[in-house]
DRENVEX-208984 format. One record per atom (N, C-alpha, C): chain; atom name; y, z, x. Coordinates in Angstrom, 1 decimal. Each point is the difference from the previous one (the first is absolute). Layout:
<recs>
+------+--------+--------+--------+--------+
: logu : drenpa :      Y :      Z :      X :
+------+--------+--------+--------+--------+
:    A :     CA :      Y :      Z :      X :
...
+------+--------+--------+--------+--------+
</recs>
This chain:
<recs>
+------+--------+--------+--------+--------+
: logu : drenpa :      Y :      Z :      X :
+------+--------+--------+--------+--------+
:    A :      N :  -22.6 :   -2.7 :    8.4 :
:    A :     CA :   -0.8 :    0.5 :   -1.1 :
:    A :      C :   -0.1 :   -1.1 :   -1.1 :
:    A :      N :   -1.2 :    0.0 :   -0.6 :
:    A :     CA :   -0.2 :   -1.0 :   -1.1 :
:    A :      C :    0.0 :    0.8 :   -1.3 :
:    A :      N :    0.7 :   -0.6 :   -0.9 :
:    A :     CA :    0.1 :    0.6 :   -1.4 :
:    A :      C :   -0.6 :   -1.1 :   -1.0 :
:    A :      N :   -0.9 :    0.5 :   -0.9 :
:    A :     CA :   -0.5 :   -0.9 :   -1.0 :
:    A :      C :    0.9 :    0.2 :   -1.3 :
:    A :      N :    0.2 :   -1.1 :   -0.7 :
:    A :     CA :    0.8 :    0.1 :   -1.2 :
:    A :      C :   -0.6 :   -0.8 :   -1.1 :
:    A :      N :    0.0 :    0.6 :   -1.2 :
:    A :     CA :   -0.6 :   -0.7 :   -1.1 :
:    A :      C :    0.8 :    0.3 :   -1.3 :
:    A :      N :    0.1 :   -1.0 :   -0.9 :
:    A :     CA :    0.8 :    0.1 :   -1.2 :
:    A :      C :   -0.5 :   -0.9 :   -1.1 :
:    A :      N :    0.4 :    0.4 :   -1.2 :
:    A :     CA :   -0.2 :   -0.9 :   -1.1 :
:    A :      C :    1.4 :   -0.7 :   -0.3 :
:    A :      N :    0.0 :   -0.7 :   -1.1 :
:    A :     CA :    1.3 :   -0.7 :   -0.3 :
:    A :      C :    1.2 :    0.9 :   -0.2 :
:    A :      N :   -0.2 :    1.2 :   -0.4 :
:    A :     CA :    1.2 :    0.9 :   -0.1 :
:    A :      C :    0.6 :    0.5 :    1.3 :
:    A :      N :   -0.8 :   -0.2 :    1.1 :
:    A :     CA :    0.5 :    0.5 :    1.3 :
:    A :      C :    0.4 :   -1.1 :    0.9 :
:    A :      N :    0.0 :   -1.2 :   -0.4 :
:    A :     CA :    0.2 :   -1.2 :    0.9 :
:    A :      C :    1.4 :    0.1 :    0.7 :
:    A :      N :    1.0 :    0.2 :   -0.8 :
:    A :     CA :    1.4 :    0.0 :    0.6 :
:    A :      C :    0.1 :    1.1 :    1.1 :
:    A :      N :   -0.5 :    1.2 :   -0.4 :
:    A :     CA :    0.1 :    1.1 :    1.0 :
:    A :      C :   -0.8 :   -0.2 :    1.2 :
:    A :      N :   -1.2 :   -0.6 :   -0.2 :
:    A :     CA :   -0.9 :   -0.3 :    1.1 :
:    A :      C :    0.7 :   -0.9 :    1.1 :
:    A :      N :    0.6 :   -1.0 :   -0.5 :
:    A :     CA :    0.7 :   -0.9 :    1.0 :
:    A :      C :    1.1 :    0.7 :    0.8 :
:    A :      N :    0.7 :    0.9 :   -0.7 :
:    A :     CA :    1.0 :    0.8 :    0.7 :
:    A :      C :   -0.6 :    1.0 :    1.0 :
:    A :      N :   -1.1 :    0.6 :   -0.4 :
:    A :     CA :   -0.7 :    1.0 :    0.8 :
:    A :      C :   -0.6 :   -0.7 :    1.2 :
:    A :      N :   -0.6 :   -1.2 :   -0.2 :
:    A :     CA :   -0.5 :   -0.7 :    1.2 :
:    A :      C :    1.1 :   -0.4 :    1.0 :
:    A :      N :    1.1 :   -0.4 :   -0.5 :
:    A :     CA :    1.2 :   -0.4 :    0.8 :
:    A :      C :    0.4 :    1.3 :    0.8 :
:    A :      N :    0.1 :    1.1 :   -0.7 :
:    A :     CA :    0.4 :    1.3 :    0.7 :
:    A :      C :   -1.0 :    0.3 :    1.0 :
:    A :      N :   -1.3 :    0.0 :   -0.3 :
:    A :     CA :   -1.0 :    0.4 :    1.0 :
:    A :      C :    0.0 :   -0.9 :    1.2 :
:    A :      N :    0.1 :   -1.3 :   -0.2 :
:    A :     CA :    0.0 :   -0.9 :    1.1 :
:    A :      C :    1.2 :    0.1 :    0.9 :
:    A :      N :    1.1 :    0.4 :   -0.6 :
:    A :     CA :    1.3 :    0.2 :    0.8 :
:    A :      C :   -0.2 :    1.3 :    0.8 :
:    A :      N :   -0.9 :    0.9 :   -0.4 :
:    A :     CA :   -0.2 :    1.2 :    0.7 :
:    A :      C :   -1.1 :   -0.1 :    1.1 :
:    A :      N :   -0.6 :   -1.2 :    0.0 :
:    A :     CA :   -1.1 :   -0.3 :    1.0 :
:    A :      C :   -1.4 :    0.1 :   -0.4 :
:    A :      N :   -0.2 :    0.3 :   -1.3 :
:    A :     CA :   -1.3 :    0.2 :   -0.6 :
:    A :      C :   -0.7 :   -1.4 :   -0.2 :
:    A :      N :   -1.3 :   -0.1 :    0.1 :
:    A :     CA :   -0.7 :   -1.1 :   -0.5 :
:    A :      C :   -0.5 :    0.3 :   -1.4 :
:    A :      N :    0.1 :   -1.0 :   -0.9 :
:    A :     CA :   -0.3 :    0.2 :   -1.4 :
:    A :      C :   -1.1 :   -1.0 :   -0.4 :
:    A :      N :   -1.0 :    0.6 :   -0.7 :
:    A :     CA :   -1.1 :   -0.7 :   -0.6 :
:    A :      C :    0.3 :   -0.1 :   -1.5 :
:    A :      N :    0.3 :   -1.2 :   -0.5 :
:    A :     CA :    0.4 :   -0.1 :   -1.4 :
:    A :      C :   -1.2 :   -0.4 :   -0.9 :
:    A :      N :   -0.4 :    0.9 :   -0.9 :
:    A :     CA :   -1.1 :   -0.3 :   -0.9 :
:    A :      C :    0.5 :   -0.2 :   -1.4 :
:    A :      N :    1.3 :    0.1 :   -0.2 :
:    A :     CA :    0.5 :   -0.1 :   -1.4 :
:    A :      C :    0.3 :   -1.4 :   -0.4 :
:    A :      N :    0.3 :   -0.1 :   -1.3 :
:    A :     CA :    0.5 :   -1.2 :   -0.6 :
:    A :      C :    1.4 :   -0.3 :    0.5 :
:    A :      N :    0.3 :   -1.3 :    0.1 :
:    A :     CA :    1.4 :   -0.4 :    0.5 :
:    A :      C :    0.8 :   -0.6 :   -1.2 :
:    A :      N :   -0.5 :    0.2 :   -1.2 :
:    A :     CA :    0.6 :   -0.5 :   -1.2 :
:    A :      C :    0.2 :    1.1 :   -1.0 :
:    A :      N :    0.8 :   -0.3 :   -1.1 :
:    A :     CA :    0.2 :    0.9 :   -1.1 :
:    A :      C :   -1.0 :   -0.3 :   -1.1 :
:    A :      N :   -1.0 :   -0.9 :    0.2 :
:    A :     CA :   -1.0 :   -0.3 :   -1.0 :
:    A :      C :   -0.9 :    1.1 :   -0.1 :
:    A :      N :   -0.4 :    0.3 :   -1.3 :
:    A :     CA :   -0.9 :    1.2 :   -0.2 :
:    A :      C :   -1.3 :   -0.2 :    0.7 :
:    A :      N :   -0.4 :    1.1 :    0.6 :
:    A :     CA :   -1.3 :    0.0 :    0.8 :
:    A :      C :   -0.6 :    1.4 :   -0.1 :
:    A :      N :   -1.3 :    0.1 :    0.3 :
:    A :     CA :   -0.7 :    1.3 :   -0.1 :
:    A :      C :    0.2 :    0.8 :    1.3 :
:    A :      N :    0.7 :    1.1 :   -0.1 :
:    A :     CA :    0.3 :    0.8 :    1.2 :
:    A :      C :   -1.2 :    0.3 :    0.9 :
:    A :      N :   -1.2 :    0.3 :   -0.5 :
:    A :     CA :   -1.1 :    0.3 :    0.9 :
:    A :      C :   -0.3 :   -1.1 :    1.0 :
:    A :      N :    0.3 :   -1.3 :   -0.4 :
:    A :     CA :   -0.2 :   -1.1 :    0.9 :
:    A :      C :    0.8 :    0.1 :    1.3 :
:    A :      N :    1.1 :    0.7 :    0.0 :
:    A :     CA :    0.9 :    0.2 :    1.1 :
:    A :      C :   -0.2 :    1.3 :    0.7 :
:    A :      N :   -0.4 :    1.0 :   -0.9 :
:    A :     CA :    0.0 :    1.4 :    0.5 :
:    A :      C :   -1.3 :    0.3 :    0.8 :
:    A :      N :   -1.2 :   -0.6 :   -0.5 :
:    A :     CA :   -1.2 :    0.3 :    0.8 :
:    A :      C :    0.0 :   -0.6 :    1.4 :
:    A :      N :    0.5 :   -1.2 :    0.2 :
:    A :     CA :    0.1 :   -0.5 :    1.4 :
:    A :      C :    1.0 :    0.9 :    0.9 :
:    A :      N :    1.0 :    0.5 :   -0.6 :
:    A :     CA :    1.0 :    0.8 :    0.7 :
:    A :      C :   -0.7 :    1.3 :    0.4 :
:    A :      N :   -0.7 :    0.6 :   -0.9 :
:    A :     CA :   -0.7 :    1.3 :    0.3 :
:    A :      C :   -1.1 :   -0.3 :    1.0 :
:    A :      N :   -0.7 :   -1.1 :   -0.1 :
:    A :     CA :   -1.1 :   -0.4 :    1.0 :
:    A :      C :    0.6 :   -0.1 :    1.4 :
:    A :      N :    1.2 :   -0.5 :    0.1 :
:    A :     CA :    0.7 :   -0.2 :    1.3 :
:    A :      C :    0.3 :    1.4 :    0.6 :
:    A :      N :    0.4 :    0.9 :   -0.8 :
:    A :     CA :    0.4 :    1.3 :    0.5 :
:    A :      C :   -1.3 :    0.8 :    0.3 :
:    A :      N :   -1.0 :   -0.1 :   -0.9 :
:    A :     CA :   -1.2 :    0.7 :    0.2 :
:    A :      C :   -0.8 :   -0.4 :    1.2 :
:    A :      N :    0.0 :   -1.3 :    0.3 :
:    A :     CA :   -0.7 :   -0.6 :    1.2 :
:    A :      C :    0.8 :    0.2 :    1.3 :
:    A :      N :    1.2 :    0.3 :   -0.1 :
:    A :     CA :    0.8 :    0.2 :    1.2 :
:    A :      C :    0.8 :   -1.3 :    0.4 :
:    A :      N :   -0.1 :   -1.0 :   -0.7 :
:    A :     CA :    0.8 :   -1.2 :    0.3 :
:    A :      C :    1.4 :    0.2 :   -0.2 :
:    A :      N :    0.4 :    1.0 :   -0.8 :
:    A :     CA :    1.4 :    0.4 :   -0.2 :
:    A :      C :    0.0 :    1.5 :    0.1 :
:    A :      N :    1.0 :    0.6 :    0.6 :
:    A :     CA :    0.2 :    1.4 :    0.2 :
:    A :      C :    0.3 :    0.7 :   -1.3 :
:    A :      N :    0.8 :   -0.6 :   -0.8 :
:    A :     CA :    0.5 :    0.5 :   -1.3 :
:    A :      C :    0.2 :   -1.1 :   -1.0 :
:    A :      N :    0.1 :    0.3 :   -1.3 :
:    A :     CA :    0.2 :   -1.0 :   -1.0 :
:    A :      C :    1.1 :    0.4 :   -0.9 :
:    A :      N :    0.5 :   -1.0 :   -0.7 :
:    A :     CA :    1.1 :    0.1 :   -1.0 :
:    A :      C :   -0.5 :   -0.9 :   -1.2 :
:    A :      N :    0.0 :    0.6 :   -1.2 :
:    A :     CA :   -0.4 :   -0.8 :   -1.2 :
:    A :      C :    1.0 :    0.2 :   -1.1 :
:    A :      N :    0.2 :   -1.0 :   -0.8 :
:    A :     CA :    1.0 :    0.0 :   -1.0 :
:    A :      C :   -0.5 :   -0.6 :   -1.3 :
:    A :      N :    0.2 :    0.6 :   -1.1 :
:    A :     CA :   -0.2 :   -0.6 :   -1.3 :
:    A :      C :    1.1 :    0.6 :   -0.9 :
:    A :      N :    0.0 :   -0.4 :   -1.3 :
:    A :     CA :    1.1 :    0.5 :   -0.9 :
:    A :      C :    0.1 :    1.5 :    0.0 :
:    A :      N :   -1.0 :    0.7 :   -0.4 :
:    A :     CA :    0.0 :    1.5 :   -0.1 :
:    A :      C :   -0.5 :    0.6 :    1.2 :
:    A :      N :   -0.8 :   -0.7 :    0.8 :
:    A :     CA :   -0.6 :    0.6 :    1.2 :
:    A :      C :   -1.4 :    0.6 :   -0.3 :
:    A :      N :   -0.2 :    0.3 :   -1.3 :
:    A :     CA :   -1.3 :    0.6 :   -0.3 :
:    A :      C :   -1.2 :   -0.8 :    0.2 :
:    A :      N :    0.0 :   -1.2 :   -0.5 :
:    A :     CA :   -1.2 :   -0.9 :    0.2 :
:    A :      C :   -0.3 :   -0.2 :    1.5 :
:    A :      N :    1.1 :   -0.3 :    0.7 :
:    A :     CA :   -0.2 :   -0.3 :    1.5 :
:    A :      C :   -0.6 :    1.3 :    0.7 :
:    A :      N :    0.6 :    1.1 :   -0.3 :
:    A :     CA :   -0.5 :    1.3 :    0.6 :
:    A :      C :   -1.5 :    0.3 :   -0.4 :
:    A :      N :   -0.3 :   -0.2 :   -1.3 :
:    A :     CA :   -1.4 :    0.3 :   -0.5 :
:    A :      C :   -0.9 :   -1.0 :    0.8 :
:    A :      N :    0.3 :   -1.2 :    0.1 :
:    A :     CA :   -0.8 :   -1.0 :    0.7 :
:    A :      C :   -0.2 :    0.4 :    1.4 :
:    A :      N :    1.0 :    0.2 :    0.7 :
:    A :     CA :   -0.1 :    0.4 :    1.5 :
:    A :      C :   -0.8 :    1.2 :    0.2 :
:    A :      N :    0.2 :    1.0 :   -0.9 :
:    A :     CA :   -0.8 :    1.3 :    0.2 :
:    A :      C :   -1.4 :   -0.1 :   -0.3 :
:    A :      N :   -0.5 :   -1.1 :   -0.5 :
:    A :     CA :   -1.5 :   -0.2 :   -0.1 :
:    A :      C :   -0.7 :   -0.2 :    1.3 :
:    A :      N :    0.8 :   -0.3 :    1.0 :
:    A :     CA :   -0.5 :   -0.1 :    1.4 :
:    A :      C :   -0.1 :    1.3 :    0.6 :
:    A :      N :   -1.1 :    0.4 :    0.6 :
:    A :     CA :   -0.2 :    1.3 :    0.5 :
:    A :      C :    0.9 :    0.4 :    1.1 :
:    A :      N :    0.4 :   -0.9 :    0.8 :
:    A :     CA :    0.9 :    0.3 :    1.2 :
:    A :      C :    1.5 :   -0.1 :   -0.3 :
:    A :      N :    0.3 :   -0.1 :   -1.3 :
:    A :     CA :    1.4 :   -0.2 :   -0.4 :
:    A :      C :    0.5 :    1.2 :   -0.7 :
:    A :      N :    1.3 :    0.3 :    0.4 :
:    A :     CA :    0.7 :    1.1 :   -0.7 :
:    A :      C :    1.4 :   -0.7 :   -0.4 :
:    A :      N :    0.0 :   -0.6 :   -1.2 :
:    A :     CA :    1.2 :   -0.7 :   -0.4 :
:    A :      C :    0.8 :    1.0 :   -0.9 :
:    A :      N :    1.3 :    0.0 :    0.3 :
:    A :     CA :    0.9 :    0.9 :   -0.7 :
:    A :      C :    1.0 :   -0.7 :   -0.8 :
:    A :      N :    0.1 :    0.3 :   -1.3 :
:    A :     CA :    1.1 :   -0.6 :   -0.8 :
:    A :      C :    1.2 :    0.8 :    0.1 :
:    A :      N :    1.1 :   -0.6 :    0.5 :
:    A :     CA :    1.2 :    0.7 :    0.3 :
:    A :      C :    1.2 :   -0.6 :   -0.6 :
:    A :      N :    0.9 :    0.8 :   -0.6 :
:    A :     CA :    1.2 :   -0.5 :   -0.6 :
:    A :      C :    1.3 :    0.8 :    0.4 :
:    A :      N :   -0.2 :    0.8 :    1.1 :
:    A :     CA :    1.2 :    0.6 :    0.6 :
:    A :      C :   -0.3 :    0.3 :    1.5 :
:    A :      N :    1.0 :    0.2 :    0.7 :
:    A :     CA :   -0.2 :    0.2 :    1.5 :
:    A :      C :   -0.8 :    1.3 :    0.3 :
:    A :      N :    0.2 :    1.0 :   -0.7 :
:    A :     CA :   -0.8 :    1.3 :    0.3 :
:    A :      C :   -1.5 :   -0.3 :   -0.2 :
:    A :      N :   -0.4 :   -0.7 :   -1.0 :
:    A :     CA :   -1.4 :   -0.3 :   -0.2 :
:    A :      C :   -0.6 :   -0.8 :    1.2 :
:    A :      N :    0.8 :   -1.0 :    0.4 :
:    A :     CA :   -0.5 :   -0.8 :    1.2 :
:    A :      C :   -0.2 :    0.9 :    1.2 :
:    A :      N :    1.0 :    0.8 :    0.3 :
:    A :     CA :   -0.1 :    0.9 :    1.2 :
:    A :      C :   -1.2 :    1.0 :   -0.1 :
:    A :      N :   -0.1 :    0.6 :   -1.2 :
:    A :     CA :   -1.1 :    1.0 :   -0.2 :
:    A :      C :   -1.4 :   -0.7 :    0.1 :
:    A :      N :   -0.1 :   -1.2 :   -0.6 :
:    A :     CA :   -1.3 :   -0.6 :    0.0 :
:    A :      C :   -0.5 :   -0.4 :    1.4 :
:    A :      N :    0.9 :   -0.3 :    0.9 :
:    A :     CA :   -0.3 :   -0.2 :    1.4 :
:    A :      C :   -0.3 :    1.3 :    0.7 :
:    A :      N :    0.9 :    1.0 :   -0.2 :
:    A :     CA :   -0.2 :    1.3 :    0.7 :
:    A :      C :   -1.2 :    0.7 :   -0.4 :
:    A :      N :   -0.3 :    0.1 :   -1.3 :
:    A :     CA :   -1.0 :    0.9 :   -0.6 :
:    A :      C :   -1.3 :   -0.7 :   -0.3 :
:    A :      N :    0.1 :   -1.3 :   -0.4 :
:    A :     CA :   -1.2 :   -0.7 :   -0.5 :
:    A :      C :   -0.5 :   -1.1 :    1.0 :
:    A :      N :    0.8 :   -0.3 :    1.0 :
:    A :     CA :   -0.3 :   -1.1 :    1.0 :
:    A :      C :   -0.3 :   -1.3 :   -0.8 :
:    A :      N :    0.8 :   -0.3 :   -1.0 :
:    A :     CA :   -0.1 :   -1.2 :   -0.7 :
:    A :      C :    0.0 :   -1.2 :    0.9 :
:    A :      N :   -0.9 :   -0.9 :   -0.2 :
:    A :     CA :    0.1 :   -1.2 :    0.8 :
:    A :      C :    0.4 :   -1.3 :   -0.8 :
:    A :      N :    0.3 :    0.2 :   -1.3 :
:    A :     CA :    0.6 :   -1.1 :   -0.7 :
:    A :      C :    1.1 :    0.6 :   -0.9 :
:    A :      N :    1.1 :   -0.6 :    0.1 :
:    A :     CA :    1.2 :    0.3 :   -0.9 :
:    A :      C :   -0.1 :   -0.9 :   -1.2 :
:    A :      N :    0.1 :    0.6 :   -1.2 :
:    A :     CA :    0.0 :   -0.8 :   -1.2 :
:    A :      C :    1.4 :    0.1 :   -0.6 :
:    A :      N :    0.6 :   -1.1 :   -0.3 :
:    A :     CA :    1.4 :    0.0 :   -0.5 :
:    A :      C :    0.0 :   -0.6 :   -1.4 :
:    A :      N :    0.6 :    0.7 :   -1.0 :
:    A :     CA :    0.1 :   -0.5 :   -1.3 :
:    A :      C :    1.2 :   -0.9 :   -0.2 :
:    A :      N :   -0.2 :   -1.3 :    0.2 :
:    A :     CA :    1.2 :   -0.9 :    0.2 :
:    A :      C :    0.9 :    0.0 :   -1.2 :
:    A :      N :   -0.5 :    0.3 :   -1.2 :
:    A :     CA :    0.9 :    0.0 :   -1.2 :
:    A :      C :    0.7 :    1.3 :   -0.2 :
:    A :      N :   -0.2 :    1.0 :    0.8 :
:    A :     CA :    0.6 :    1.3 :   -0.2 :
:    A :      C :    0.9 :    0.5 :    1.1 :
:    A :      N :    0.1 :   -0.8 :    1.1 :
:    A :     CA :    0.8 :    0.4 :    1.1 :
:    A :      C :    0.8 :   -1.3 :    0.5 :
:    A :      N :    1.2 :    0.3 :    0.6 :
:    A :     CA :    0.8 :   -1.1 :    0.4 :
:    A :      C :   -0.6 :   -0.6 :    1.4 :
:    A :      N :    0.5 :   -1.2 :    0.3 :
:    A :     CA :   -0.5 :   -0.5 :    1.3 :
:    A :      C :    0.5 :    0.9 :    1.1 :
:    A :      N :    1.2 :    0.5 :    0.0 :
:    A :     CA :    0.5 :    0.9 :    1.0 :
:    A :      C :   -0.9 :    1.2 :    0.2 :
:    A :      N :   -0.4 :    0.6 :   -1.2 :
:    A :     CA :   -1.0 :    1.1 :    0.1 :
:    A :      C :   -1.3 :   -0.4 :    0.6 :
:    A :      N :   -0.5 :   -1.1 :   -0.4 :
:    A :     CA :   -1.3 :   -0.5 :    0.5 :
:    A :      C :    0.1 :   -0.1 :    1.5 :
:    A :      N :    1.0 :   -0.6 :    0.5 :
:    A :     CA :    0.2 :   -0.2 :    1.5 :
:    A :      C :    0.1 :    1.4 :    0.7 :
:    A :      N :    0.7 :    0.9 :   -0.6 :
:    A :     CA :    0.1 :    1.4 :    0.6 :
:    A :      C :   -1.4 :    0.6 :    0.0 :
:    A :      N :   -0.8 :   -0.2 :   -1.1 :
:    A :     CA :   -1.3 :    0.6 :    0.0 :
:    A :      C :   -0.9 :   -0.6 :    1.1 :
:    A :      N :    0.1 :   -1.2 :    0.3 :
:    A :     CA :   -0.8 :   -0.7 :    1.0 :
:    A :      C :    0.4 :    0.7 :    1.4 :
:    A :      N :    1.3 :    0.1 :    0.2 :
:    A :     CA :    0.5 :    0.6 :    1.3 :
:    A :      C :   -0.5 :    1.4 :    0.1 :
:    A :      N :    0.0 :    0.8 :   -1.0 :
:    A :     CA :   -0.5 :    1.4 :    0.1 :
:    A :      C :   -1.5 :    0.0 :    0.2 :
:    A :      N :   -0.7 :   -0.8 :   -0.8 :
:    A :     CA :   -1.4 :   -0.1 :    0.2 :
:    A :      C :   -0.5 :   -0.3 :    1.4 :
:    A :      N :    0.7 :   -0.9 :    0.6 :
:    A :     CA :   -0.4 :   -0.4 :    1.4 :
:    A :      C :    0.5 :    0.9 :    1.0 :
:    A :      N :    1.0 :    0.8 :   -0.2 :
:    A :     CA :    0.5 :    0.9 :    1.0 :
:    A :      C :   -0.5 :    1.5 :   -0.1 :
:    A :      N :   -0.7 :    0.3 :   -1.1 :
:    A :     CA :   -0.4 :    1.4 :   -0.2 :
:    A :      C :   -1.4 :    0.2 :    0.5 :
:    A :      N :   -0.3 :    1.0 :    0.7 :
:    A :     CA :   -1.3 :    0.3 :    0.6 :
:    A :      C :   -0.7 :    1.0 :   -0.9 :
:    A :      N :   -1.4 :   -0.1 :    0.0 :
:    A :     CA :   -0.8 :    1.0 :   -0.6 :
:    A :      C :    0.1 :    1.3 :    0.8 :
:    A :      N :    0.1 :    1.1 :   -0.7 :
:    A :     CA :    0.2 :    1.3 :    0.6 :
:    A :      C :   -1.3 :    0.6 :    0.5 :
:    A :      N :   -1.2 :   -0.4 :   -0.6 :
:    A :     CA :   -1.2 :    0.5 :    0.4 :
:    A :      C :   -0.1 :    1.5 :   -0.4 :
:    A :      N :   -0.6 :    0.8 :    0.9 :
:    A :     CA :   -0.1 :    1.4 :   -0.3 :
:    A :      C :   -0.8 :    0.3 :   -1.3 :
:    A :      N :    0.6 :    0.9 :   -0.8 :
:    A :     CA :   -0.6 :    0.4 :   -1.2 :
:    A :      C :   -0.3 :   -1.2 :   -1.0 :
:    A :      N :    0.8 :   -1.1 :    0.2 :
:    A :     CA :   -0.1 :   -1.1 :   -0.9 :
:    A :      C :   -1.2 :   -0.9 :    0.4 :
:    A :      N :   -0.4 :    0.0 :    1.3 :
:    A :     CA :   -1.1 :   -0.8 :    0.5 :
:    A :      C :   -1.3 :    0.3 :   -0.8 :
:    A :      N :   -0.3 :    1.3 :   -0.1 :
:    A :     CA :   -1.2 :    0.4 :   -0.7 :
:    A :      C :    0.0 :   -0.5 :   -1.4 :
:    A :      N :    1.1 :    0.0 :   -0.7 :
:    A :     CA :    0.1 :   -0.4 :   -1.4 :
:    A :      C :   -0.2 :   -1.6 :   -0.1 :
:    A :      N :    0.7 :   -0.7 :    0.9 :
:    A :     CA :   -0.2 :   -1.4 :    0.1 :
:    A :      C :   -1.4 :   -0.4 :    0.2 :
:    A :      N :   -0.7 :    0.7 :    0.9 :
:    A :     CA :   -1.4 :   -0.3 :    0.3 :
:    A :      C :   -0.9 :    0.2 :   -1.2 :
:    A :      N :    0.4 :    0.7 :   -1.0 :
:    A :     CA :   -0.7 :    0.2 :   -1.2 :
:    A :      C :    0.2 :   -1.0 :   -1.2 :
:    A :      N :    0.9 :   -0.9 :    0.3 :
:    A :     CA :    0.4 :   -1.0 :   -1.1 :
:    A :      C :   -1.1 :   -1.0 :   -0.3 :
:    A :      N :   -0.6 :   -0.5 :    1.1 :
:    A :     CA :   -1.0 :   -1.1 :   -0.2 :
:    A :      C :   -1.2 :    0.6 :   -0.7 :
:    A :      N :   -0.6 :   -0.8 :   -0.9 :
:    A :     CA :   -1.3 :    0.5 :   -0.7 :
:    A :      C :   -1.2 :   -0.7 :    0.6 :
:    A :      N :    0.2 :   -0.6 :    1.1 :
:    A :     CA :   -1.2 :   -0.7 :    0.7 :
:    A :      C :   -0.9 :    1.1 :    0.5 :
:    A :      N :   -1.3 :   -0.3 :   -0.1 :
:    A :     CA :   -1.0 :    1.0 :    0.5 :
:    A :      C :    0.0 :    0.1 :    1.4 :
+------+--------+--------+--------+--------+
</recs>
């Protein structure tokens, strides 16, 4: 499975650890984020990440910025994206089960690296429940 990842300067350290973790698990990673701690505009990394998921080049995505808010807002401008900002394990699990989120947004300045790695694991291993949730998810997009 291919995972797209994007980050701004606040998420660089976590991104490298997440990539290492994913590759050790056998995933292919498309890296659209910055590789430095130099200030950069998060949309420059998040739009290509969302494009990769939306187009099917990646099955899922992971995005990181300081608060997670800007990254999530940017990704959710894409009609085929359901990016979820998560700061605990329960939110990660529920967003996959009930919202079929296809991008995990991690607030790098508000969670530990260990938490972030556990979020990635939960996000990738939790399935969408469908059923009553599917009709709701199908109503999210505002595309005509």
